[in-house]
C-alpha positions in Angstrom: 120.8 56.7 210.6 122.9 59.8 209.9 122.4 61.7 206.6 125.2 60.7 205.1 125.5 58.2 202.5 126.1 54.8 203.1 129.2 53.6 201.1 128.5 50.5 199.3 130.4 47.6 197.9 129.2 45.1 195.3 130.0 41.6 194.4 128.9 40.1 191.1 128.4 41.9 187.7 126.7 39.3 185.4 123.7 40.4 184.0 122.0 41.4 187.2 124.7 42.5 189.1 125.0 44.9 186.0 121.7 45.7 186.4 121.9 46.4 190.4 125.2 48.7 189.9 123.4 50.9 188.0 120.7 51.6 190.6 122.7 51.9 193.5 125.1 54.2 191.5 122.4 56.5 190.8 120.6 56.3 194.3 121.7 59.9 196.3 121.3 58.0 199.3 123.8 55.5 198.5 127.5 55.9 197.1 129.1 52.5 195.3 132.5 52.6 195.9 133.4 49.3 194.4 132.5 46.1 192.3 134.1 42.6 192.5 133.7 40.2 190.1 135.8 36.8 189.1 138.4 38.6 187.1 139.5 42.0 186.7 142.4 44.2 187.4 142.2 46.6 191.1 142.2 49.8 188.9 140.5 49.2 186.2 137.3 51.6 185.5 133.5 51.0 185.1 132.3 52.8 181.7 129.6 54.0 182.7 130.7 55.4 186.7 134.0 56.0 186.2 134.4 56.5 190.0 133.3 53.1 190.8 136.6 50.8 191.2 136.9 47.1 190.1 138.9 44.2 192.1 139.0 40.7 190.7 138.2 38.2 193.4 140.8 35.9 192.5 143.6 38.5 192.3 143.4 39.8 195.7 142.3 38.7 198.9 138.9 40.4 199.8 140.1 41.1 203.0 143.1 43.2 202.3 140.8 45.3 199.8 138.2 45.7 202.7 141.1 46.8 204.6 141.8 49.7 202.1 139.1 50.7 200.4 136.1 50.0 203.2 132.5 50.0 203.1 129.2 49.8 205.6 127.6 47.3 203.2 128.1 44.2 201.3 126.1 43.5 198.5 126.3 40.3 196.8 124.8 38.9 193.6 128.0 36.6 193.0 127.4 32.9 193.7 127.2 31.0 196.8 130.9 29.6 197.2 131.7 33.9 197.3 130.6 33.5 200.8 133.8 31.8 202.2 136.0 34.4 200.6 134.3 37.4 203.0 132.6 35.9 206.3 135.8 36.1 208.4 136.1 39.6 206.9 132.6 41.0 207.4 132.5 39.9 210.7 135.8 41.2 212.0 134.3 44.6 210.4 130.8 44.3 211.3 130.0 45.3 207.7 126.3 44.9 206.8 125.3 42.2 204.2 122.5 42.2 201.6 122.9 38.9 199.8 120.5 37.8 196.9 121.8 33.9 196.3 119.2 31.3 195.9 121.9 28.5 195.5 123.1 28.3 199.4 123.5 25.0 200.6 121.8 24.6 204.3 125.5 24.4 205.5 125.7 28.1 204.0 122.3 29.5 205.3 123.7 28.4 208.9 126.9 30.3 208.3 124.8 33.0 207.3 122.4 33.0 210.7 125.9 33.0 212.9 127.0 35.7 211.2 123.8 38.0 212.4 124.9 37.5 215.9 127.5 40.0 215.0 126.3 41.7 211.8 123.1 43.0 210.3 122.8 40.2 207.8 119.7 40.2 205.2 119.5 37.5 202.6 116.6 36.6 200.5 116.6 34.7 197.0 114.3 37.0 195.7 115.2 40.5 196.3 112.6 42.6 194.5 110.2 44.8 196.3 106.9 43.9 194.4 107.5 40.1 194.5 108.1 40.4 198.5 105.2 42.7 199.3 102.8 40.4 197.3 103.8 37.6 199.4 103.6 39.5 202.7 100.1 41.0 201.7 99.3 36.9 200.7 100.2 35.7 204.0 98.3 38.5 205.4 95.1 37.2 203.4 95.8 33.8 204.1 95.8 34.4 207.6 92.3 36.2 207.5 91.1 33.4 205.6 92.6 30.3 205.8 89.7 28.5 203.8 89.9 30.2 200.9 90.6 28.3 197.6 94.5 29.5 196.5 96.1 29.0 193.1 99.4 30.6 192.1 100.3 31.2 188.5 103.9 31.8 187.2 104.9 32.8 183.5 108.2 33.1 182.3 110.3 33.3 178.8 109.7 30.1 176.9 112.8 28.5 177.7 112.6 28.7 181.4 112.4 24.9 182.0 112.1 24.4 185.5 109.0 25.4 187.7 109.6 29.0 189.0 112.0 28.9 192.4 109.5 32.1 193.7 106.3 30.2 192.7 107.6 27.8 195.0 108.2 29.9 198.3 105.1 31.6 197.8 103.8 28.1 197.8 105.5 27.2 201.1 104.5 30.6 202.6 100.9 30.1 202.1 101.3 26.5 203.0 99.7 25.3 199.9 101.0 22.1 197.8 103.2 22.6 194.6 100.5 20.8 192.4 98.4 24.7 193.3 101.3 26.4 190.8 100.4 26.4 187.2 103.2 27.6 185.3 103.3 28.5 181.6 105.9 29.8 179.1 105.5 32.5 176.7 107.8 34.5 174.5 110.0 36.6 176.1 108.2 36.9 179.5 110.6 38.4 182.2 108.6 37.1 184.6 104.8 37.1 186.3 103.4 35.8 189.6 100.2 36.1 190.1 98.1 34.2 193.8 94.7 34.0 193.4 92.1 33.5 196.2 88.7 32.3 195.8 85.9 32.9 198.0 82.3 32.0 197.4 80.9 35.6 196.2 84.5 37.0 195.2 87.7 37.1 194.0 90.6 38.2 195.2 93.9 38.2 192.7 97.7 39.5 193.4 99.9 40.2 190.9 103.6 41.2 190.1 105.1 41.7 186.9 109.4 41.9 186.5 109.7 44.4 183.4 113.7 45.0 184.1 116.5 43.4 186.2 116.4 47.0 187.6 114.2 45.7 190.2 116.5 43.6 191.9 118.4 46.8 192.5 115.5 49.0 194.0 114.7 46.1 196.4 118.7 45.8 197.1 118.6 49.6 197.7 115.8 48.7 199.7 117.0 46.5 201.7 120.1 48.5 202.5 118.4 51.4 203.8 116.2 49.7 206.3 118.3 47.2 207.6 121.2 50.2 208.7 118.0 50.8 211.2 118.1 47.4 212.6 120.4 46.1 215.2 122.7 42.8 214.2 120.5 39.7 213.1 119.7 37.7 210.3 116.8 39.1 208.4 114.6 37.9 204.9 113.5 40.6 202.9 110.4 40.0 204.5 110.9 40.6 207.8 112.6 44.2 207.0 109.1 45.0 204.6 107.1 43.8 207.5 108.8 46.2 210.0 108.1 49.3 207.2 104.5 48.1 207.0 104.1 48.2 210.5 105.9 51.5 211.5 103.8 53.3 208.7 100.7 51.7 210.0 101.4 52.9 213.4 102.3 56.3 212.0 98.7 56.8 210.1 97.0 55.5 213.3 
């Protein structure tokens, strides 16, 4: 990868998207060129970063916008149905794609996997670096000690009704049943996930706490930089992280 900044277009500007935009715009290795949201005049400006342009997804075809404002990578924090608006344009231009949408249907996931035949695609429902490191470390320990007791604890704000999707992903990755998940709802906790391994003579706890939504931006920035070094293909965040860990281990051997 050359040393010039990677140009980025961001899809979605809700609470998570705005936090991601702040991180991407401040990263010296990235250049956030524009943000696409549901409604916005193409020449609207973002107060915090006046050099970043806005486009309304319903105001202009995204392929024409990409012709006029090309970028090397799209980062999608919008909605699952947005995929249909850009998948052909991304394939034609071989643009990298980083998407953190958790509500894709099975058919949409197949579209993303097929896109990976021509482009570099990273799709993960949780894009925080910390939670993916926790999952990678937990899988490694699970493989070393398959008979250890495993419990998962997740804590969120008091009004969150459902069991954490991230906790379910951790349980699936560790091959344990959902009844091993304990959910607590307390105050304004953004997100807490803990994996506990119980051995006869010791206990191991792996803990991740989400403090601010900017953690999504940190993860997106990591994914962009790592994906840029990979051949075309479909990747999960965990795949990119594992490659980085393996590279680091080889370098230190």
